[in-house]
C-alpha positions in Angstrom: 73.2 -98.7 79.5 69.6 -96.9 78.5 67.8 -98.6 76.1 68.2 -102.6 75.2 66.0 -104.3 73.4 64.7 -107.7 74.8 66.3 -110.9 73.8 63.4 -113.2 72.0 63.3 -115.8 75.2 63.0 -112.6 77.5 60.1 -111.4 75.2 58.4 -114.9 75.2 58.7 -115.1 79.1 57.2 -111.6 79.0 54.4 -112.5 77.2 53.6 -115.7 78.8 52.8 -113.8 82.2 49.3 -113.8 83.1 47.5 -112.8 86.3 47.2 -116.1 87.3 50.5 -117.1 86.0 53.1 -114.8 87.0 56.3 -115.4 85.3 58.4 -114.4 88.3 61.5 -116.5 90.0 62.8 -115.8 93.1 64.6 -117.0 96.6 64.1 -117.0 100.3 67.2 -116.2 102.0 67.6 -116.5 105.5 69.9 -114.6 108.0 71.0 -115.1 111.9 70.5 -111.4 113.4 73.8 -110.1 114.3 74.3 -108.0 117.9 72.7 -104.5 117.6 71.6 -105.4 113.8 68.0 -102.9 113.7 65.4 -103.9 110.9 65.2 -100.5 109.7 68.8 -100.0 109.2 68.6 -103.5 107.3 66.0 -102.3 105.4 67.9 -99.2 104.8 70.5 -101.1 103.4 68.9 -103.3 101.7 67.1 -100.6 99.5 70.7 -98.7 98.8 72.4 -101.8 97.5 69.5 -103.0 95.4 69.2 -99.4 93.9 73.0 -99.8 93.3 72.8 -102.3 90.5 72.2 -100.9 87.2 69.8 -104.1 85.9 67.6 -103.1 88.6 66.7 -99.7 87.4 65.3 -100.8 84.4 61.8 -101.1 83.1 59.8 -103.0 79.9 58.2 -100.5 77.5 57.0 -101.5 73.8 58.4 -100.2 70.5 57.8 -99.6 67.4 60.5 -102.0 65.4 60.5 -104.8 65.6 56.9 -105.4 65.6 55.9 -106.5 68.5 59.0 -106.1 70.2 59.9 -104.5 73.2 63.1 -102.8 75.0 64.7 -102.4 78.4 64.5 -98.5 78.9 66.1 -96.6 82.5 63.2 -95.9 84.7 63.9 -92.2 85.5 61.2 -91.8 87.7 62.6 -95.1 89.7 62.0 -95.0 93.3 63.4 -98.0 95.3 61.1 -97.5 98.3 58.3 -98.8 95.4 60.4 -102.2 95.6 62.1 -102.9 98.8 59.4 -103.1 101.7 59.5 -104.4 105.2 57.0 -106.9 106.6 56.9 -107.9 110.5 55.7 -111.4 111.3 53.9 -112.3 114.7 54.8 -115.1 117.0 57.6 -117.1 117.7 57.6 -119.4 114.6 59.8 -117.8 112.1 60.0 -120.1 109.3 56.6 -121.5 108.5 55.3 -118.0 109.0 57.7 -116.8 106.7 58.0 -119.6 103.7 53.8 -119.4 104.0 53.9 -115.9 103.5 56.4 -115.9 100.7 54.3 -118.3 99.1 51.6 -115.4 98.7 53.7 -112.8 98.0 54.6 -114.8 95.1 51.3 -115.5 94.0 51.5 -111.5 93.4 52.6 -110.4 89.6 54.9 -107.7 89.5 53.7 -104.2 88.5 54.6 -104.1 84.5 54.9 -100.8 84.9 57.9 -100.2 87.1 61.1 -102.0 87.1 60.1 -105.8 87.5 61.3 -107.3 90.9 60.8 -106.9 94.8 62.5 -107.5 97.6 60.6 -108.2 101.4 62.6 -107.9 104.4 60.7 -110.4 106.5 61.5 -110.2 110.3 60.0 -110.2 113.6 59.8 -108.7 117.1 63.3 -109.7 119.3 66.8 -110.8 118.1 65.6 -114.2 116.3 66.1 -114.8 112.3 65.1 -112.7 109.3 64.9 -113.4 105.6 64.8 -111.7 103.0 62.6 -112.6 99.7 63.6 -111.5 96.1 61.3 -111.8 93.7 62.8 -111.2 89.5 60.9 -111.5 86.9 62.1 -114.3 84.3 62.5 -111.6 81.7 65.0 -110.1 84.0 67.1 -113.0 84.6 67.6 -116.9 84.4 68.7 -118.7 87.1 72.2 -117.7 87.0 71.7 -114.0 86.2 69.3 -113.7 88.8 71.9 -115.0 91.2 74.5 -112.6 89.9 72.2 -109.8 90.0 70.7 -110.8 93.9 74.3 -111.3 95.4 74.8 -107.3 94.6 72.7 -107.0 98.3 75.8 -109.1 100.1 78.1 -107.3 102.2 81.1 -109.3 100.5 79.6 -108.2 96.7 79.0 -104.9 97.1 82.2 -104.3 98.8 83.7 -106.0 96.0 82.0 -103.7 93.6 82.4 -100.7 95.8 86.0 -101.4 95.4 86.0 -101.7 91.4 83.7 -98.3 90.9 80.1 -97.7 90.6 80.3 -97.7 86.9 81.8 -99.8 84.8 82.4 -98.0 81.7 82.7 -100.1 78.2 85.1 -100.4 76.2 84.6 -98.5 72.7 83.6 -100.6 69.5 85.6 -99.0 66.5 83.0 -98.1 63.8 82.6 -100.1 60.6 80.3 -100.1 57.6 76.5 -101.6 58.3 77.1 -103.5 54.9 79.0 -106.8 55.8 81.5 -108.1 53.0 81.1 -111.1 50.7 82.9 -113.7 53.1 80.9 -112.4 56.1 77.9 -112.3 54.8 78.2 -116.3 53.2 79.3 -116.9 56.8 76.2 -115.4 58.3 74.0 -117.4 55.6 75.4 -120.5 56.6 75.0 -119.8 60.6 71.4 -118.9 59.9 70.4 -122.1 57.6 72.2 -124.2 60.6 69.9 -122.2 63.0 66.8 -122.8 61.3 67.5 -126.5 60.3 68.5 -126.9 64.1 64.9 -125.1 65.1 63.6 -127.4 63.0 64.6 -130.6 64.2 63.5 -129.2 67.6 60.4 -128.8 66.3 59.9 -131.9 65.4 61.1 -133.2 68.9 58.7 -131.4 70.7 55.6 -132.6 68.4 56.7 -135.9 68.9 57.4 -135.5 72.8 53.7 -134.2 73.3 51.3 -136.0 75.2 48.0 -135.3 76.4 48.1 -136.2 79.9 49.8 -138.2 82.5 47.9 -141.2 83.5 48.2 -141.8 87.3 48.8 -138.2 89.4 45.4 -136.3 90.2 48.0 -133.5 91.7 50.4 -132.9 89.0 47.1 -133.0 86.6 45.0 -130.7 88.7 43.5 -127.5 87.3 45.6 -124.5 88.1 44.0 -122.2 90.8 46.9 -119.1 90.5 47.6 -120.0 94.3 51.4 -120.6 95.6 52.5 -122.4 98.1 56.5 -122.4 99.5 58.0 -125.5 101.5 61.5 -125.9 102.1 64.3 -128.9 102.9 67.6 -129.1 103.7 70.0 -131.9 103.1 73.2 -132.4 103.7 75.6 -131.9 100.3 78.2 -134.7 102.4 75.5 -137.5 102.4 74.6 -136.6 98.4 78.5 -136.7 97.4 79.0 -139.5 99.4 76.3 -141.4 97.1 77.7 -139.6 94.4 81.2 -141.0 94.7 79.9 -144.7 95.2 77.4 -145.0 92.5 78.9 -142.5 89.7 77.4 -139.7 88.2 76.9 -136.4 89.6 75.7 -134.5 92.3 72.5 -133.6 90.5 71.9 -136.6 89.3 71.7 -137.9 93.1 69.1 -135.0 93.3 67.1 -135.8 90.4 67.1 -139.2 91.8 65.5 -137.8 95.2 63.1 -136.1 93.7 62.0 -139.1 91.4 61.8 -141.2 95.1 60.3 -138.4 96.9 57.2 -138.1 94.3 56.6 -142.0 94.2 56.3 -142.1 97.9 54.2 -138.9 98.1 51.9 -140.6 95.3 51.5 -144.0 97.1 51.1 -142.4 100.6 47.9 -140.1 98.9 46.8 -143.5 97.9 47.1 -142.7 94.3 48.0 -145.1 91.6 51.3 -144.8 90.3 51.5 -143.6 86.7 51.7 -145.6 83.5 54.0 -143.3 82.1 56.9 -141.8 83.9 56.1 -138.0 85.0 58.5 -136.3 83.0 60.9 -133.8 84.3 62.2 -130.4 82.3 65.7 -130.1 83.6 66.9 -126.2 82.5 70.5 -126.0 81.3 72.3 -122.9 81.0 73.7 -121.8 77.6 75.8 -118.7 79.0 79.3 -118.9 78.1 82.0 -117.9 80.2 83.1 -114.2 78.9 79.6 -114.1 76.8 76.8 -111.5 77.4 76.1 -110.9 80.6 72.0 -110.0 79.9 69.2 -112.0 78.8 68.2 -115.6 79.4 70.5 -118.1 77.7 68.6 -121.3 78.6 67.7 -124.6 77.1 66.6 -127.6 78.9 66.6 -131.7 78.8 63.2 -133.8 79.3 64.1 -136.7 81.6 61.4 -139.4 82.7 61.4 -139.8 86.3 61.5 -143.3 87.3 58.8 -143.5 90.1 57.7 -146.7 89.0 60.7 -148.2 90.0 60.5 -149.5 93.8 64.4 -149.8 94.3 66.1 -146.5 95.1 69.6 -147.3 93.8 68.0 -148.5 90.5 66.2 -145.1 90.1 69.4 -143.5 90.4 71.0 -145.4 88.0 68.2 -145.0 85.2 68.2 -141.1 86.1 72.2 -140.9 85.6 71.6 -143.0 82.3 68.8 -140.4 81.2 71.0 -137.6 82.1 73.9 -139.0 80.2 72.0 -139.7 77.1 70.5 -136.1 77.3 74.2 -134.4 77.6 75.4 -136.8 74.7 73.0 -135.2 72.7 73.6 -131.6 73.8 71.4 -129.2 75.1 70.4 -127.7 71.4 68.8 -131.1 70.2 65.6 -133.0 72.0 62.3 -131.6 72.8 63.7 -130.0 75.8 65.8 -127.4 74.0 62.5 -125.9 73.0 63.7 -122.7 74.5 65.8 -122.3 71.4 63.0 -121.6 69.3 62.3 -118.6 70.6 65.5 -117.1 68.9 63.7 -118.2 65.7 60.6 -116.4 66.1 59.8 -112.6 65.4 58.8 -110.5 68.2 55.4 -110.3 66.6 54.9 -114.1 67.1 55.9 -113.9 70.8 53.4 -111.2 71.5 50.2 -113.4 69.8 51.7 -116.6 70.2 52.3 -116.8 74.1 48.7 -117.9 74.9 49.0 -121.1 72.7 52.8 -121.7 73.8 51.6 -121.0 77.6 49.3 -123.6 77.4 51.4 -126.3 75.5 53.4 -126.6 78.8 51.4 -128.9 80.0 51.7 -131.4 77.1 55.5 -131.3 77.2 57.0 -131.8 80.9 54.6 -132.5 84.3 57.4 -130.6 87.0 60.1 -128.4 86.6 63.3 -129.4 88.2 66.3 -127.1 88.3 69.6 -126.5 90.0 70.7 -122.9 91.2 74.7 -122.3 91.7 75.5 -119.8 94.6 78.8 -118.9 95.5 80.8 -120.8 97.6 82.0 -118.1 100.1 80.6 -117.2 103.2 78.0 -114.2 102.6 76.2 -111.8 105.1 74.2 -108.5 105.1 74.8 -106.3 107.3 77.0 -108.2 109.1 74.2 -110.7 109.4 75.3 -114.0 108.2 73.6 -115.9 105.5 72.1 -119.6 106.8 70.0 -120.7 104.0 69.1 -119.7 100.4 66.1 -121.2 99.1 65.4 -121.0 95.2 62.0 -120.9 94.0 61.2 -121.4 90.1 58.3 -120.2 88.7 55.2 -122.5 87.4 54.2 -122.5 84.0 50.5 -122.7 83.1 48.9 -126.1 83.7 51.7 -127.1 86.2 51.5 -128.0 89.9 54.9 -128.0 91.0 58.2 -127.0 90.5 61.5 -127.5 92.4 64.5 -125.7 92.9 67.6 -126.5 94.8 71.1 -124.6 95.6 73.8 -125.7 97.7 75.1 -123.4 100.2 77.4 -123.9 103.6 77.8 -127.5 103.4 73.8 -127.9 102.8 71.3 -128.3 99.7 68.7 -126.2 100.2 65.4 -127.1 98.2 62.6 -124.9 97.5 59.4 -126.6 96.4 56.4 -124.1 95.1 53.5 -125.4 94.3 49.7 -125.0 92.9 48.6 -124.1 96.6 44.8 -126.3 96.3 46.7 -128.8 93.7 49.6 -129.9 96.4 47.6 -129.1 99.8 50.0 -131.7 101.3 53.1 -130.1 100.1 54.4 -130.4 103.2 54.4 -134.3 103.1 56.3 -134.3 99.7 59.5 -132.2 101.5 59.3 -134.9 104.1 59.4 -137.6 101.6 62.4 -135.9 100.5 64.2 -136.5 103.3 63.1 -140.2 103.7 64.5 -140.8 100.2 68.0 -139.7 101.1 67.9 -141.7 104.4 66.9 -144.7 102.8 69.5 -144.2 99.7 72.1 -143.7 101.4 71.5 -146.5 103.7 71.4 -149.1 101.2 75.0 -147.7 99.8 77.8 -150.9 100.9 79.6 -150.2 103.8 83.1 -148.9 102.8 85.7 -150.2 105.5 87.7 -147.7 107.3 91.4 -147.3 106.2 93.8 -149.4 108.3 
């Protein structure tokens, strides 16, 4: 894989980026130190495994055709030491320091002349825990693809890849004429017409759904400062599943309801009037197909009103479940939330010059991003050091103050909250509200008698 055009959505993410709004996503992976583990050896292992991932050796360059387009090229001067670094933290309170530093590092844009990613080994003096912060540009990967790329650093995945061989050869494709036959041409025309009709429908939905403000929450409507803060929370996955089994819906419905309830608590504690309209969450949906193309972003999304005005936690969950059921019935290619699919219908030049307009329009469509990132179910480690938690981090769009990402690993739901540092200086209070909301919702469930 030496040259590959950026897919339309990848190109959109590449051009949406500004210095104040870097378009990278990430994760903070926390490990328990194994006896005898040495930071410098872990750093070398991290670099070796990252360098063995072909996708991480690619950088973006402009191309002549299509006009305004860009492509992935193998970086002939690739040096993994530019991307993998170690930072030693002082003091004994590791996690507060690691999350604070992770937020500061997420503020910094990736260097565009290099493969767009960074990894940081964060450790402290002694035998305590350590963490790996991973930053990947959104043009490089969506959430699911980021997990597939990042998983290459773990012992179990790296060993499996080595067993299959470092290089996977593609099956040759028989040559054929570039000129399609009449039936093929007719099919292509019908498909294209369907794509255009779908795009027009989504575009009309976006226009209808756009609004100028969220009446009530000063934090969610604050001007962007370009600063970043990270806060983390851990929830018991078993409790989430018990709520799901009792109330119906999916575990993701429960997590969305928890976010809604936490926002309500947080707004009231700040002395804010609850908004006159529900804040809208953009909930990304993967469009990847099993066995489909592995590269490029394949995303759509649903729009969901978060019922912060509803005081009853169980009713909030019912409203969330109803809203998500309605979204799923319509499908990921319809409605205003499917705005990402419009990228496929725009020429490369439109992405290059229309990015500033598109970036500023995000604020009119949604108020907070809430995304779930799937992780491997099996236990993972790095250099024999067990992985204890993975806190995912979603990018903040222009005009957004908060993004919430969730993942499940080791029987726990790990929550990563990325916020504008000046707009949400009390982000830790929002984290505490997530815990409180889970406890209250679980306490309200009807008691199930023990089996005889």
